[in-house]
N, CA, C and O atoms as a CHARMM CRD file, in Angstrom:
* protein
*
  328
    1    1 MET  N     -4.29800   8.01500 -23.47700 PROA 1      0.00000
    2    1 MET  CA    -5.06200   7.47400 -21.92200 PROA 1      0.00000
    3    1 MET  C     -3.64600   7.92500 -20.70800 PROA 1      0.00000
    4    1 MET  O     -2.42600   7.76000 -20.67900 PROA 1      0.00000
    5    2 THR  N     -4.36600   8.36200 -20.10200 PROA 2      0.00000
    6    2 THR  CA    -3.46400   8.77700 -18.44400 PROA 2      0.00000
    7    2 THR  C     -4.00900   7.69500 -17.46200 PROA 2      0.00000
    8    2 THR  O     -5.17900   7.53700 -17.11400 PROA 2      0.00000
    9    3 VAL  N     -3.02200   7.05800 -17.12800 PROA 3      0.00000
   10    3 VAL  CA    -3.59200   6.12500 -16.00400 PROA 3      0.00000
   11    3 VAL  C     -3.68200   6.71800 -15.14600 PROA 3      0.00000
   12    3 VAL  O     -3.03600   7.75900 -15.02300 PROA 3      0.00000
   13    4 LYS  N     -4.73400   6.15900 -13.99900 PROA 4      0.00000
   14    4 LYS  CA    -4.66400   6.93500 -12.50700 PROA 4      0.00000
   15    4 LYS  C     -3.93900   5.99100 -11.42300 PROA 4      0.00000
   16    4 LYS  O     -4.36600   4.85100 -11.23600 PROA 4      0.00000
   17    5 ILE  N     -2.91000   6.45700 -10.76400 PROA 5      0.00000
   18    5 ILE  CA    -2.41400   5.81300  -9.81900 PROA 5      0.00000
   19    5 ILE  C     -2.22700   6.12300  -8.66800 PROA 5      0.00000
   20    5 ILE  O     -1.36200   6.98900  -8.53600 PROA 5      0.00000
   21    6 GLU  N     -2.98000   5.54600  -7.18700 PROA 6      0.00000
   22    6 GLU  CA    -3.29300   5.96800  -6.38700 PROA 6      0.00000
   23    6 GLU  C     -2.26800   5.60700  -4.73900 PROA 6      0.00000
   24    6 GLU  O     -2.13300   4.41800  -4.44800 PROA 6      0.00000
   25    7 VAL  N     -1.85200   6.30700  -4.12500 PROA 7      0.00000
   26    7 VAL  CA    -0.96800   5.59500  -2.77400 PROA 7      0.00000
   27    7 VAL  C     -1.42600   5.98400  -1.66600 PROA 7      0.00000
   28    7 VAL  O     -1.26900   7.12700  -1.23700 PROA 7      0.00000
   29    8 LEU  N     -2.01500   5.11800  -1.11000 PROA 8      0.00000
   30    8 LEU  CA    -2.59300   5.24200  -0.03100 PROA 8      0.00000
   31    8 LEU  C     -1.90900   4.84500   1.15100 PROA 8      0.00000
   32    8 LEU  O     -1.20600   3.85100   1.33400 PROA 8      0.00000
   33    9 GLY  N     -2.22700   5.79800   1.95100 PROA 9      0.00000
   34    9 GLY  CA    -1.23500   6.18000   3.49000 PROA 9      0.00000
   35    9 GLY  C     -1.32100   7.25400   4.31000 PROA 9      0.00000
   36    9 GLY  O     -1.48300   8.27500   3.64200 PROA 9      0.00000
   37   10 VAL  N     -1.28100   7.45000   5.44300 PROA 10     0.00000
   38   10 VAL  CA    -0.92700   8.48000   6.06200 PROA 10     0.00000
   39   10 VAL  C      0.56300   9.34700   6.29400 PROA 10     0.00000
   40   10 VAL  O      0.98100  10.11300   7.16200 PROA 10     0.00000
   41   11 GLY  N      0.90100   8.99100   5.49800 PROA 11     0.00000
   42   11 GLY  CA     2.37200   9.84400   5.73300 PROA 11     0.00000
   43   11 GLY  C      3.76400   9.04100   6.02500 PROA 11     0.00000
   44   11 GLY  O      4.85500   9.60700   5.96000 PROA 11     0.00000
   45   12 CYS  N      3.63900   7.93600   6.29000 PROA 12     0.00000
   46   12 CYS  CA     4.63000   7.40300   7.15600 PROA 12     0.00000
   47   12 CYS  C      5.66200   6.82800   6.24100 PROA 12     0.00000
   48   12 CYS  O      5.38600   6.60400   5.06200 PROA 12     0.00000
   49   13 ALA  N      6.76600   6.59700   6.71200 PROA 13     0.00000
   50   13 ALA  CA     8.22800   6.39900   5.95600 PROA 13     0.00000
   51   13 ALA  C      7.85600   5.40900   4.36500 PROA 13     0.00000
   52   13 ALA  O      8.22000   5.53400   3.19600 PROA 13     0.00000
   53   14 ASN  N      6.98800   4.46700   5.07400 PROA 14     0.00000
   54   14 ASN  CA     6.76300   3.34300   4.02400 PROA 14     0.00000
   55   14 ASN  C      5.75700   3.66100   2.74700 PROA 14     0.00000
   56   14 ASN  O      5.82800   3.26400   1.58400 PROA 14     0.00000
   57   15 CYS  N      4.98800   4.35100   3.26300 PROA 15     0.00000
   58   15 CYS  CA     3.69300   5.37100   2.47600 PROA 15     0.00000
   59   15 CYS  C      4.68200   6.21900   1.12500 PROA 15     0.00000
   60   15 CYS  O      4.47800   6.23100  -0.08900 PROA 15     0.00000
   61   16 LYS  N      5.85600   6.91700   2.00500 PROA 16     0.00000
   62   16 LYS  CA     6.71300   7.72100   1.19800 PROA 16     0.00000
   63   16 LYS  C      7.55300   6.74200   0.28500 PROA 16     0.00000
   64   16 LYS  O      7.66900   6.93200  -0.92500 PROA 16     0.00000
   65   17 LYS  N      8.01700   5.89100   0.82100 PROA 17     0.00000
   66   17 LYS  CA     8.91900   5.01700  -0.05100 PROA 17     0.00000
   67   17 LYS  C      7.84600   4.06900  -1.41700 PROA 17     0.00000
   68   17 LYS  O      8.30400   3.76000  -2.51800 PROA 17     0.00000
   69   18 LEU  N      6.77700   3.84700  -1.07300 PROA 18     0.00000
   70   18 LEU  CA     6.01100   3.65900  -2.14500 PROA 18     0.00000
   71   18 LEU  C      5.79100   4.54200  -3.06600 PROA 18     0.00000
   72   18 LEU  O      5.88300   4.26400  -4.26200 PROA 18     0.00000
   73   19 PHE  N      5.47600   5.70100  -2.62600 PROA 19     0.00000
   74   19 PHE  CA     5.12800   6.82200  -3.70900 PROA 19     0.00000
   75   19 PHE  C      6.48800   7.21200  -4.77600 PROA 19     0.00000
   76   19 PHE  O      6.49000   7.58500  -5.95000 PROA 19     0.00000
   77   20 HSD  N      7.47500   6.97900  -3.92500 PROA 20     0.00000
   78   20 HSD  CA     9.07500   7.17900  -4.17200 PROA 20     0.00000
   79   20 HSD  C      9.36700   5.92800  -5.55300 PROA 20     0.00000
   80   20 HSD  O      9.89300   6.29700  -6.60300 PROA 20     0.00000
   81   21 ASN  N      8.94600   4.49300  -5.33300 PROA 21     0.00000
   82   21 ASN  CA     9.03400   3.92800  -6.06600 PROA 21     0.00000
   83   21 ASN  C      7.90000   3.78700  -7.41700 PROA 21     0.00000
   84   21 ASN  O      8.20900   3.33800  -8.52100 PROA 21     0.00000
   85   22 VAL  N      6.74900   4.20800  -7.08400 PROA 22     0.00000
   86   22 VAL  CA     5.76600   4.84100  -8.15700 PROA 22     0.00000
   87   22 VAL  C      6.21700   5.70600  -8.99000 PROA 22     0.00000
   88   22 VAL  O      6.02300   5.59300 -10.20000 PROA 22     0.00000
   89   23 GLU  N      6.88300   6.69100  -8.45300 PROA 23     0.00000
   90   23 GLU  CA     7.44500   7.77000  -9.57300 PROA 23     0.00000
   91   23 GLU  C      8.35800   7.07500 -10.51600 PROA 23     0.00000
   92   23 GLU  O      8.27900   7.22600 -11.73500 PROA 23     0.00000
   93   24 THR  N      9.26600   6.27500  -9.90100 PROA 24     0.00000
   94   24 THR  CA    10.19400   6.05600 -10.53000 PROA 24     0.00000
   95   24 THR  C      9.64300   5.07500 -11.59900 PROA 24     0.00000
   96   24 THR  O      9.92200   5.18600 -12.79300 PROA 24     0.00000
   97   25 ALA  N      8.85100   4.11700 -11.09400 PROA 25     0.00000
   98   25 ALA  CA     8.33600   3.12100 -11.97600 PROA 25     0.00000
   99   25 ALA  C      7.72200   3.52600 -13.45700 PROA 25     0.00000
  100   25 ALA  O      7.84500   2.91600 -14.51900 PROA 25     0.00000
  101   26 VAL  N      6.85200   5.05200 -13.10900 PROA 26     0.00000
  102   26 VAL  CA     6.61000   5.62500 -13.89500 PROA 26     0.00000
  103   26 VAL  C      7.69100   6.23400 -15.05800 PROA 26     0.00000
  104   26 VAL  O      7.63900   6.06500 -16.27600 PROA 26     0.00000
  105   27 ARG  N      8.47900   6.83800 -14.43300 PROA 27     0.00000
  106   27 ARG  CA     9.69600   7.61400 -15.25400 PROA 27     0.00000
  107   27 ARG  C     10.50300   6.74700 -16.11700 PROA 27     0.00000
  108   27 ARG  O     11.09600   6.98800 -17.16800 PROA 27     0.00000
  109   28 GLU  N     10.35300   5.41500 -15.24300 PROA 28     0.00000
  110   28 GLU  CA    11.36300   4.46600 -16.16000 PROA 28     0.00000
  111   28 GLU  C     10.50700   3.71400 -17.37000 PROA 28     0.00000
  112   28 GLU  O     11.15900   3.22300 -18.29200 PROA 28     0.00000
  113   29 LEU  N      8.94200   3.60600 -17.38400 PROA 29     0.00000
  114   29 LEU  CA     8.16000   3.34900 -18.18900 PROA 29     0.00000
  115   29 LEU  C      7.99400   4.44400 -19.45500 PROA 29     0.00000
  116   29 LEU  O      7.67400   4.06900 -20.58300 PROA 29     0.00000
  117   30 GLY  N      8.22000   5.66400 -19.15800 PROA 30     0.00000
  118   30 GLY  CA     7.57400   6.73200 -19.73200 PROA 30     0.00000
  119   30 GLY  C      5.96300   6.81100 -19.82400 PROA 30     0.00000
  120   30 GLY  O      5.39800   7.28800 -20.80800 PROA 30     0.00000
  121   31 LEU  N      5.48800   6.45200 -19.04400 PROA 31     0.00000
  122   31 LEU  CA     4.16900   6.43300 -18.78300 PROA 31     0.00000
  123   31 LEU  C      3.51800   7.43900 -18.34400 PROA 31     0.00000
  124   31 LEU  O      3.91700   7.92800 -17.28700 PROA 31     0.00000
  125   32 SER  N      2.32800   8.04300 -19.02400 PROA 32     0.00000
  126   32 SER  CA     1.24000   9.45900 -18.68500 PROA 32     0.00000
  127   32 SER  C      0.71600   8.66200 -17.72600 PROA 32     0.00000
  128   32 SER  O      0.13900   7.58000 -17.83500 PROA 32     0.00000
  129   33 ALA  N      1.07100   9.54200 -16.44000 PROA 33     0.00000
  130   33 ALA  CA     0.37700   9.04300 -14.96100 PROA 33     0.00000
  131   33 ALA  C      0.03300   9.92500 -14.20700 PROA 33     0.00000
  132   33 ALA  O      0.91500  10.69800 -13.83300 PROA 33     0.00000
  133   34 GLU  N     -1.08500  10.08500 -13.81500 PROA 34     0.00000
  134   34 GLU  CA    -1.86400  10.88300 -12.32900 PROA 34     0.00000
  135   34 GLU  C     -1.28800  10.09500 -11.45100 PROA 34     0.00000
  136   34 GLU  O     -1.59000   8.90200 -11.41700 PROA 34     0.00000
  137   35 ILE  N     -0.35300  10.64100 -10.58500 PROA 35     0.00000
  138   35 ILE  CA    -0.29900  10.38300  -9.02000 PROA 35     0.00000
  139   35 ILE  C     -0.49100  10.80800  -8.20000 PROA 35     0.00000
  140   35 ILE  O      0.05200  11.85600  -7.85100 PROA 35     0.00000
  141   36 VAL  N     -1.39900  10.14800  -7.48800 PROA 36     0.00000
  142   36 VAL  CA    -1.85700  10.79100  -6.55900 PROA 36     0.00000
  143   36 VAL  C     -1.79600  10.23000  -4.90500 PROA 36     0.00000
  144   36 VAL  O     -1.89100   9.01100  -4.76300 PROA 36     0.00000
  145   37 LYS  N     -1.65900  10.98200  -3.80900 PROA 37     0.00000
  146   37 LYS  CA    -1.12700  10.52900  -2.59400 PROA 37     0.00000
  147   37 LYS  C     -3.03200  10.77900  -1.95800 PROA 37     0.00000
  148   37 LYS  O     -3.73800  11.71900  -2.32200 PROA 37     0.00000
  149   38 VAL  N     -3.41400   9.81600  -1.11100 PROA 38     0.00000
  150   38 VAL  CA    -4.68700   9.54900  -0.86200 PROA 38     0.00000
  151   38 VAL  C     -4.30300   9.50300   0.83300 PROA 38     0.00000
  152   38 VAL  O     -3.72100   8.45600   1.11800 PROA 38     0.00000
  153   39 GLU  N     -4.42100  10.02000   1.48700 PROA 39     0.00000
  154   39 GLU  CA    -4.18000  10.03300   3.35000 PROA 39     0.00000
  155   39 GLU  C     -5.24700  10.56400   4.03100 PROA 39     0.00000
  156   39 GLU  O     -4.95600  11.34600   4.93600 PROA 39     0.00000
  157   40 ASP  N     -6.37600  10.34700   3.83600 PROA 40     0.00000
  158   40 ASP  CA    -7.97200  10.19700   4.67200 PROA 40     0.00000
  159   40 ASP  C     -7.95900   9.00400   4.49000 PROA 40     0.00000
  160   40 ASP  O     -7.68400   8.33500   3.49400 PROA 40     0.00000
  161   41 ILE  N     -8.36100   8.66500   5.78800 PROA 41     0.00000
  162   41 ILE  CA    -8.95900   7.42700   6.06000 PROA 41     0.00000
  163   41 ILE  C    -10.21100   7.10600   5.49000 PROA 41     0.00000
  164   41 ILE  O    -10.12900   6.24600   4.61200 PROA 41     0.00000
  165   42 ALA  N    -10.94900   7.38600   5.64100 PROA 42     0.00000
  166   42 ALA  CA   -12.33900   7.51200   4.88700 PROA 42     0.00000
  167   42 ALA  C    -12.22900   6.92200   3.37300 PROA 42     0.00000
  168   42 ALA  O    -12.77000   5.95800   2.83000 PROA 42     0.00000
  169   43 ASP  N    -11.31500   7.89100   2.92200 PROA 43     0.00000
  170   43 ASP  CA   -11.05000   7.62600   1.38800 PROA 43     0.00000
  171   43 ASP  C    -10.26400   6.57400   1.49100 PROA 43     0.00000
  172   43 ASP  O    -10.63400   5.77500   0.63100 PROA 43     0.00000
  173   44 ILE  N     -9.32700   6.12800   2.12000 PROA 44     0.00000
  174   44 ILE  CA    -8.68800   4.70900   2.26400 PROA 44     0.00000
  175   44 ILE  C     -9.61800   3.71900   2.20900 PROA 44     0.00000
  176   44 ILE  O     -9.70200   3.13100   1.13100 PROA 44     0.00000
  177   45 VAL  N    -10.37300   3.36600   3.13600 PROA 45     0.00000
  178   45 VAL  CA   -10.85000   2.55800   3.87100 PROA 45     0.00000
  179   45 VAL  C    -12.54200   2.14300   2.08000 PROA 45     0.00000
  180   45 VAL  O    -13.04700   1.16500   1.52900 PROA 45     0.00000
  181   46 GLY  N    -12.62700   3.51200   2.01800 PROA 46     0.00000
  182   46 GLY  CA   -13.54000   3.24500   0.94900 PROA 46     0.00000
  183   46 GLY  C    -12.72200   2.56300  -0.43900 PROA 46     0.00000
  184   46 GLY  O    -13.43800   1.99700  -1.26400 PROA 46     0.00000
  185   47 LYS  N    -11.62700   2.60600  -0.62100 PROA 47     0.00000
  186   47 LYS  CA   -11.23400   2.06000  -1.54500 PROA 47     0.00000
  187   47 LYS  C    -10.27100   0.33800  -1.20000 PROA 47     0.00000
  188   47 LYS  O     -9.25800  -0.18700  -1.66500 PROA 47     0.00000
  189   48 GLY  N    -11.12100   0.03200  -0.33000 PROA 48     0.00000
  190   48 GLY  CA   -10.75900  -1.45200   0.45200 PROA 48     0.00000
  191   48 GLY  C     -9.55900  -1.76400   1.05700 PROA 48     0.00000
  192   48 GLY  O     -9.34900  -2.95400   1.29500 PROA 48     0.00000
  193   49 ALA  N     -8.73500  -0.94900   1.35100 PROA 49     0.00000
  194   49 ALA  CA    -7.36600  -1.00900   1.66400 PROA 49     0.00000
  195   49 ALA  C     -7.37200  -1.44600   3.39600 PROA 49     0.00000
  196   49 ALA  O     -7.60900  -0.60400   4.26100 PROA 49     0.00000
  197   50 LEU  N     -7.18000  -2.37200   3.59500 PROA 50     0.00000
  198   50 LEU  CA    -7.19000  -2.54000   5.28700 PROA 50     0.00000
  199   50 LEU  C     -5.84500  -2.69600   5.69300 PROA 50     0.00000
  200   50 LEU  O     -5.66300  -3.13500   6.82800 PROA 50     0.00000
  201   51 ALA  N     -4.84900  -2.41800   4.97500 PROA 51     0.00000
  202   51 ALA  CA    -3.31800  -2.66100   5.47800 PROA 51     0.00000
  203   51 ALA  C     -3.09500  -1.00900   4.64400 PROA 51     0.00000
  204   51 ALA  O     -3.76400  -0.43300   3.78600 PROA 51     0.00000
  205   52 LEU  N     -1.65600  -0.59100   5.48600 PROA 52     0.00000
  206   52 LEU  CA    -1.19000   0.36100   4.31400 PROA 52     0.00000
  207   52 LEU  C      0.46400   0.15100   4.40400 PROA 52     0.00000
  208   52 LEU  O      0.98000  -0.53700   5.28500 PROA 52     0.00000
  209   53 PRO  N      1.18900   0.81200   3.40800 PROA 53     0.00000
  210   53 PRO  CA     0.53700   1.66100   2.61000 PROA 53     0.00000
  211   53 PRO  C     -0.26900   0.25900   1.22000 PROA 53     0.00000
  212   53 PRO  O     -0.28500  -0.97200   1.18900 PROA 53     0.00000
  213   54 ALA  N     -0.75200   1.24300   0.39500 PROA 54     0.00000
  214   54 ALA  CA    -1.75300   0.27100  -0.68700 PROA 54     0.00000
  215   54 ALA  C     -1.25400   1.26400  -1.63000 PROA 54     0.00000
  216   54 ALA  O     -0.79400   2.39100  -1.44600 PROA 54     0.00000
  217   55 LEU  N     -1.47400   0.50700  -2.79100 PROA 55     0.00000
  218   55 LEU  CA    -1.31700   1.14100  -4.34300 PROA 55     0.00000
  219   55 LEU  C     -2.78800   0.75400  -4.98600 PROA 55     0.00000
  220   55 LEU  O     -3.38200  -0.32300  -4.98100 PROA 55     0.00000
  221   56 VAL  N     -3.06200   1.72000  -5.40300 PROA 56     0.00000
  222   56 VAL  CA    -4.47600   1.35200  -6.45100 PROA 56     0.00000
  223   56 VAL  C     -4.14700   2.13000  -7.86300 PROA 56     0.00000
  224   56 VAL  O     -3.93800   3.34200  -7.91300 PROA 56     0.00000
  225   57 VAL  N     -4.13300   1.35600  -8.87200 PROA 57     0.00000
  226   57 VAL  CA    -4.50200   1.64800 -10.29500 PROA 57     0.00000
  227   57 VAL  C     -5.64000   1.49500 -11.18500 PROA 57     0.00000
  228   57 VAL  O     -5.99900   0.48100 -11.78400 PROA 57     0.00000
  229   58 ASP  N     -6.31600   3.02800 -11.17600 PROA 58     0.00000
  230   58 ASP  CA    -7.42100   2.74000 -12.04900 PROA 58     0.00000
  231   58 ASP  C     -8.66800   2.06800 -11.25100 PROA 58     0.00000
  232   58 ASP  O     -9.49100   1.32400 -11.78500 PROA 58     0.00000
  233   59 ASP  N     -8.67400   2.52400  -9.63500 PROA 59     0.00000
  234   59 ASP  CA    -9.11800   2.18500  -9.04400 PROA 59     0.00000
  235   59 ASP  C     -9.73300   0.65700  -8.74500 PROA 59     0.00000
  236   59 ASP  O    -10.84300   0.28600  -8.36200 PROA 59     0.00000
  237   60 GLU  N     -8.40100  -0.12000  -9.12500 PROA 60     0.00000
  238   60 GLU  CA    -7.96200  -1.38700  -8.65200 PROA 60     0.00000
  239   60 GLU  C     -7.34600  -1.60900  -7.80800 PROA 60     0.00000
  240   60 GLU  O     -6.20500  -1.26000  -8.10700 PROA 60     0.00000
  241   61 LEU  N     -7.37900  -2.15600  -6.48700 PROA 61     0.00000
  242   61 LEU  CA    -6.37900  -2.26200  -5.16100 PROA 61     0.00000
  243   61 LEU  C     -5.77800  -3.33500  -5.83900 PROA 61     0.00000
  244   61 LEU  O     -6.31400  -4.41400  -6.09500 PROA 61     0.00000
  245   62 ARG  N     -4.21300  -2.85000  -6.21600 PROA 62     0.00000
  246   62 ARG  CA    -3.35500  -3.89500  -6.80500 PROA 62     0.00000
  247   62 ARG  C     -2.28900  -4.17700  -5.45600 PROA 62     0.00000
  248   62 ARG  O     -1.96700  -5.36300  -5.53400 PROA 62     0.00000
  249   63 VAL  N     -1.58100  -3.49400  -4.17800 PROA 63     0.00000
  250   63 VAL  CA    -1.34200  -3.87100  -3.12400 PROA 63     0.00000
  251   63 VAL  C     -1.52000  -3.46800  -2.31400 PROA 63     0.00000
  252   63 VAL  O     -2.17100  -2.42600  -2.37400 PROA 63     0.00000
  253   64 ALA  N     -1.12100  -3.93000  -1.05600 PROA 64     0.00000
  254   64 ALA  CA    -1.78400  -3.75900   0.06500 PROA 64     0.00000
  255   64 ALA  C     -0.76000  -4.07700   1.59600 PROA 64     0.00000
  256   64 ALA  O     -0.31800  -5.21600   1.75100 PROA 64     0.00000
  257   65 GLY  N     -0.49700  -3.12500   2.51100 PROA 65     0.00000
  258   65 GLY  CA     0.38200  -3.42400   3.30300 PROA 65     0.00000
  259   65 GLY  C      1.92100  -3.74600   3.44300 PROA 65     0.00000
  260   65 GLY  O      2.48000  -4.15800   4.46000 PROA 65     0.00000
  261   66 ARG  N      2.47800  -3.48200   2.24800 PROA 66     0.00000
  262   66 ARG  CA     3.58900  -3.90100   2.12700 PROA 66     0.00000
  263   66 ARG  C      4.39700  -2.48900   1.02300 PROA 66     0.00000
  264   66 ARG  O      3.50200  -1.85200   0.46900 PROA 66     0.00000
  265   67 VAL  N      5.37400  -2.13100   0.77700 PROA 67     0.00000
  266   67 VAL  CA     6.09500  -1.59200  -0.20700 PROA 67     0.00000
  267   67 VAL  C      6.36600  -2.06300  -1.13800 PROA 67     0.00000
  268   67 VAL  O      7.40800  -2.70300  -0.98700 PROA 67     0.00000
  269   68 ALA  N      5.84800  -2.13800  -2.46600 PROA 68     0.00000
  270   68 ALA  CA     5.85100  -2.74500  -3.68000 PROA 68     0.00000
  271   68 ALA  C      7.79900  -2.22900  -4.47100 PROA 68     0.00000
  272   68 ALA  O      8.12300  -1.07400  -4.74800 PROA 68     0.00000
  273   69 PRO  N      8.57300  -3.28600  -4.61500 PROA 69     0.00000
  274   69 PRO  CA     9.41800  -3.00700  -5.23200 PROA 69     0.00000
  275   69 PRO  C      9.04700  -1.88800  -6.69500 PROA 69     0.00000
  276   69 PRO  O      7.89300  -1.67900  -7.07000 PROA 69     0.00000
  277   70 VAL  N     10.12100  -1.35700  -7.27400 PROA 70     0.00000
  278   70 VAL  CA     9.83800  -0.49200  -8.80600 PROA 70     0.00000
  279   70 VAL  C      9.38200  -1.73100  -9.79100 PROA 70     0.00000
  280   70 VAL  O      8.32300  -1.68900 -10.41800 PROA 70     0.00000
  281   71 GLU  N     10.38800  -2.94700  -9.86300 PROA 71     0.00000
  282   71 GLU  CA    10.18600  -3.85700 -10.57900 PROA 71     0.00000
  283   71 GLU  C      8.81700  -4.52700 -10.33800 PROA 71     0.00000
  284   71 GLU  O      8.26300  -4.94200 -11.35600 PROA 71     0.00000
  285   72 GLU  N      8.24100  -4.68400  -9.27800 PROA 72     0.00000
  286   72 GLU  CA     6.59600  -4.86100  -9.47000 PROA 72     0.00000
  287   72 GLU  C      6.10100  -4.03800  -9.73500 PROA 72     0.00000
  288   72 GLU  O      5.30600  -4.37100 -10.61400 PROA 72     0.00000
  289   73 ILE  N      6.01200  -2.85500  -9.49800 PROA 73     0.00000
  290   73 ILE  CA     5.14300  -1.74200 -10.09900 PROA 73     0.00000
  291   73 ILE  C      5.48400  -1.73300 -11.51900 PROA 73     0.00000
  292   73 ILE  O      4.56000  -1.13700 -12.07200 PROA 73     0.00000
  293   74 LYS  N      6.02300  -1.96000 -12.06100 PROA 74     0.00000
  294   74 LYS  CA     6.40300  -1.63300 -13.40100 PROA 74     0.00000
  295   74 LYS  C      5.59000  -2.69700 -14.30300 PROA 74     0.00000
  296   74 LYS  O      4.82800  -2.61400 -15.26700 PROA 74     0.00000
  297   75 ARG  N      6.15900  -3.79800 -13.46900 PROA 75     0.00000
  298   75 ARG  CA     4.98800  -5.21300 -14.25000 PROA 75     0.00000
  299   75 ARG  C      3.30300  -4.77500 -13.90000 PROA 75     0.00000
  300   75 ARG  O      2.51400  -4.91000 -14.83500 PROA 75     0.00000
  301   76 ILE  N      2.87900  -4.36600 -12.84200 PROA 76     0.00000
  302   76 ILE  CA     1.77500  -3.97000 -12.45100 PROA 76     0.00000
  303   76 ILE  C      1.35000  -2.83000 -13.67500 PROA 76     0.00000
  304   76 ILE  O      0.19600  -3.06200 -14.03500 PROA 76     0.00000
  305   77 LEU  N      1.84500  -1.87500 -14.28400 PROA 77     0.00000
  306   77 LEU  CA     1.74700  -0.99800 -15.04900 PROA 77     0.00000
  307   77 LEU  C      2.03500  -1.13900 -16.32000 PROA 77     0.00000
  308   77 LEU  O      1.90200  -0.07900 -16.93100 PROA 77     0.00000
  309   78 LYS  N      2.54400  -2.45700 -17.27600 PROA 78     0.00000
  310   78 LYS  CA     3.18400  -2.82800 -18.79000 PROA 78     0.00000
  311   78 LYS  C      1.80800  -2.97100 -19.23100 PROA 78     0.00000
  312   78 LYS  O      1.62700  -2.38700 -20.30000 PROA 78     0.00000
  313   79 ASP  N      0.83500  -3.51700 -18.79500 PROA 79     0.00000
  314   79 ASP  CA    -0.58100  -3.18300 -19.54700 PROA 79     0.00000
  315   79 ASP  C     -0.94500  -1.51900 -20.32500 PROA 79     0.00000
  316   79 ASP  O     -1.64500  -1.29600 -21.31300 PROA 79     0.00000
  317   80 TYR  N     -0.12600  -0.46600 -19.39000 PROA 80     0.00000
  318   80 TYR  CA    -0.76800   0.86000 -19.88900 PROA 80     0.00000
  319   80 TYR  C      0.37400   1.39800 -20.38300 PROA 80     0.00000
  320   80 TYR  O      0.44600   2.61500 -20.21200 PROA 80     0.00000
  321   81 VAL  N      1.55300   0.74600 -21.09900 PROA 81     0.00000
  322   81 VAL  CA     2.73600   1.01300 -21.94400 PROA 81     0.00000
  323   81 VAL  C      1.92900   1.12200 -23.36600 PROA 81     0.00000
  324   81 VAL  O      1.07500   0.26500 -23.59100 PROA 81     0.00000
  325   82 HSD  N      2.11900   1.92300 -24.11900 PROA 82     0.00000
  326   82 HSD  CA     1.91400   1.64900 -25.57100 PROA 82     0.00000
  327   82 HSD  C      3.14700   2.40500 -26.14600 PROA 82     0.00000
  328   82 HSD  O      3.34900   2.42200 -27.36000 PROA 82     0.00000
């Protein structure tokens, strides 16, 4: 099973940092994941994110308005590790 992870943002430094942290967490967990950048404002709003950057895991908004550290992202993703 591959988990879908979306990083919502318009390309700012914090959005890039969150994307990097997600890549690091996925690599450290050895997780099979599809990591996608979502930069279209309509798509971002449609996912319920009112503050950026934001993190969506399998269509569930998990973090909004801040850069989650790698360890927090790993805790969010731990249920997907087999």
